[in-house]
N, C-alpha and C positions, 0 to 999 in steps of 0.2 A: 616732207623734208624741205630744207631751205631752198628758196628759189634764188639762184645766183644772180639773176638779172636785176634783183632789187638791192644787192649788196654793193654799196657805193662808198662806205666809210672804212678806212684802213688805218694801220698803225694803232689798232684799237686799245691795246694794253696801256700804252703811253697816254692815250686820250682819256681812258677810264681813270687812271690815277689823277690826272689833272682835273678832271670833272669832280671827283670826290673831294679833292682839296678845295676847289673853288666854290662848289654849290652846297656841299654838305659839311665838311669838317671845319673850314675856316669860319663860316657863319655860326656854326655850333659853338666854337670856342668863344666867340664874342657873346653869344647868347648865354653861355655859362657864366661869363664875367658879370653880365648884367643881372643874371638870376641871383647871384650872391647879394646884390643890392636890392632888387625889387621883390625877391622871393616869388617871382612868377616862373612857370615852367619854361625851361630852355628848349623844349621839344620843337624840332623843326619838321614840318610836314614833309613826307617823303614823296607825295604824289607826283609832282612835276619833275623833281630831280630823278625820280624813278623812271620816268618816260625818257629823259636824256640818257640815263644809264642803259636802258633797254636798247636804244639806238646804237650805242657804242658796243654793247655785247653782241648784238646781232649783225652790226654793220649796215643796218637799214635805217634810212631817214624816216622821220615822222611824216604823217600825211597832212600836216598843216590844218588839223581839224579842232585843235584844242581839246575840250572835254567831250566833244561829240564826234562820231564817225570813227574811222580806223585809227588805231594808235600808231601803227607803223605802215609804211607804204605797201607791204606785202599782205596787209590785212590782219596781222597778228594782234591779239588782245593782250594788253599789259595790265597787270594788277600789282600794286605795291603795298607793302606792309612794313611798319617800323615798330619795333619793341624797344627802341632806344629812348631814354629819358621819359618813360611813362610815369605818371603820378602814382605814388605809393600810398599806403594806408597804415595808420598806427593801430596795432592790434589792441591797445589799451583803451584809447579814447575815440578811435575810429575817425580821427581827423586826417586830412590829406597831408602827405609828406613828400617833399621834392626828392628826386633821385640823388641829388648832391648832398642831402642832409643825412647825418648819421643818427640823429635823435629827433623825436617829435617836438616841434616848436610850441605845441600847446600844452603837453603834459611832461615832456622831458624823457619819455620812455624810448629805449633803444630797441624795443620789440616791434619791428617794422615788417609789414607784409609787403614784400617787393613784387610788383606786378610785371607779368611777362605774358600777357594774354591778347595782344593785338593779332588780328587775323585778316585774311583777304575776304572781301565782300563781293558777291555776285548778285546783281539785281536782274531778275528774270520775271517780267510782268506780263508776258504774252507768249503765245506759241511761236510767233515770228522771232522774238528775242531769244527764245530757247534754241530755235533752229540756227540762228546766227551764231550763238555761242558754241554750239556743239556740232555743227555741220559746216556752215559757211566759213567760219574762221578755222584756219588750219592749225595755228599755234596759239597756245595760251602761255604767256611768259610771266612767271611769278617772281617778283623781286622782294627781298626781305633784308632789313637791317636789324641785328640783334646783338646779344652779348654771348660769345662762345663760353665764357666762364661765369655765367650767371649764377650757378649754384653756389659758387664761392664768393659771391658779391664783388666780383671784379668788374667795375663799371668804367674802367679806363681802356679796356680792350674791346673793340667793336668788330663785327663781322658783317659783310655784305655778300649776299648770295643771289643766284638766279637759277630757276628751275623751268623746264619746258614740259608741256603736255601737248601732244599732237593728236588732233581729232581724226586724222586719216590713218592712224596706226592702231592696230588691234590691241597693242600692249597697254593703251591708255583708255580702253573702253569704259572702265569704271567711272571715269570723270563724267561721261555723258549720262550714265545711269544715275549718278548722284544728283546732277542738275535736273534731270527729268523727274526724279522722285520729289525733289524740292518743289518744282513747278506744279506738277499734277496732284501731289499728295499733301503738300503743305500750303502753297500759295493759293491754289484754286479752292481747296477746302476752307481755308481761312476766309476768302472772299465770299464764299457762300454763306458762312455764318456771320461775318461782319462786313457787309458790302461797303460800308463807309470808312473802313479802316484798312490801309495798305499794310500787308505783312512786312516784317523786317527782311532785308536781303539774306541770301544764303551765306552763312558763315563757313568759310573753308579754312580749317585750322592748320597752321604749319606743324609739321612733325607729328601729326595725329595718325591714328589707325587708317582712316579713309585717305589721308594724304598719301601714305605709302602704297595703299592698294591701287592708287591711280598710276603707280609706277613713274613718278617724276624723274626727269633726267637733269642732273645738275650740270650747268654749262659755265658757271662762273662762281668763284669764291675768293674773297680776299679778307685778310686780317689787318686791322688798324691798331697798332700798339701806341701807347701814350696818347690816346685820342683826345684827352681833356687838356693837354698842354702843348705837346710837340708831336703831332701825328706822324707815324711812319707806316706806309702802306706796303703790304706784301701780298701780291696776287699768287695764290697757291693752286688755282685751278682755272683754266680758261680753254674753252672749246672754240676753235676757229669758226667763223660764221658759215662757211661753206662745207663744214664737215658733216658727213652723213650721220644723223642721230640714231639710225638703226644699229649702228656699230658701237653705240655707247651703252655702258651698264647703268641700270637704274639705281636709285638710292637704296642703300641697305635699310631694311625694315627691322628695328629692334624687336626682338622676341618678347621683351617685357610689355609691349603694347597689347599682347594677346590675353584674352580672358581664359579661364580654365576650360570652358567648353571648346574654345578655338584651339587651345593647346592639344587637346585630345584628338583633334582632327589630323594632326601631323603624322600620326601613326599610319594613316592611309597613303602617305606619300611614298612612292617607290624608293627602295633602298638606294638605288643608283643616283637618285636625285638628291638624297640627303648627304651622301658621303663628303662632297666638297664643302658642305656648310658646317660640319662638325669641327669643333675647336681642336687645335693641336694637343695631343696628349690624351684624347678621348677616342672611343671607337663607336661604330654603329651599335654595337651591343650595349654600350652604356646608354645611348639614346633610347634604344628599344626597351631596355629594362626599366628606365624611368617612366616612359610613356605607358607601359603595360602594368606598372605597379598597382597595388590595390588603391593607393592614394597618390595621385601625381604630385611630385615635389617640384614646384615651379622654380624655386631657388636653385635646385640642382640642375634642372633642365636648362636654365639660362647660362650656366657655366659650359654646358655641352653644346648648346645651340644659341649663341648670343644674337644672331641675325637670321632673317628669312629672305631667301633670294626670290627673284622674279617668278620662276617656275613654281615654287612652293606656294606662293601667294594665291595661285589659282584654286587651291584647295580651301581657301578661307572665305567665309561669307562676308558680305559688305556691311553687315549689321543694319540697324534701323536708321536708314537715311530718309525715312518718311516722317520723322518726328522732329519737332522744333529743337529739342535739345539732343545733342549727340555726345557720345563719350570722347574725351580728349585727354591729353597729358595734362596733369596739374602744372600750371606755370608759375605758381607763387612760391616764394621762399622767404624764410625769416632770417634776418640778420642777427 
């Protein structure tokens, strides 16, 4: 849990708003203006702004190490991911399309594949790096910028969030397993077969099945309205730096992420554990009848059980995290 002796930054919510205006939103508006002229992507890399944001969220200064060494003074590891202003693709001619464009400049088609697939990358190239990431480091802080209304192609509303994973807490043990599987079953095996080629880093996908099984704790969230012209920031969730994370509820896991085999495992969960998760207007009998039916109706089950809580996730397998490609939510939409 947070080490109070390292918390030296205060009035954090005000500073966070100012930071987002100064380092992310204002430069982005200028980049959007120039993008209309140059037709270059206005995407602003989130790496170093993400480090600044991490310090304000946690109240902990950086360790003055740049890209090397500890990200924060308490040793926390910070990873940033941005899905804002990604390059899109025309479904007709397969040429690239800017996020600000409504039609393909090459063929004029409005059938655009909107991309939303950026992820966190973890480079683990040795046992010492694996130990550092999963044992020495207490906290993994994951920041992300994306579009909360992506499915409806609303690209003027942005969202910034931060999630924490703690290596010293049993509720996050799956993170260590995922990273260990990557190193020993993907990285090492790849090196054995291709000693002159370094494998790609571990892709950790936001909002994926594995992400939720790691029981991430959300500590910050804000919505930016009118982000392309006159940004207005609304912080809707903020956990104070010294608050005990053990007392926080982990992120809800959408039941829709489960496959049919995983859904059938839910019947093994004790009834008393399921009652609080069942939607209003439904009963445990409704849940039980769907799960024990001759053919499980996933659509009906999602109405009865839209989310999976932390205790129920213990009954779910981690899936194949020892393979290069892993299942994730499809992030592309068509305009």
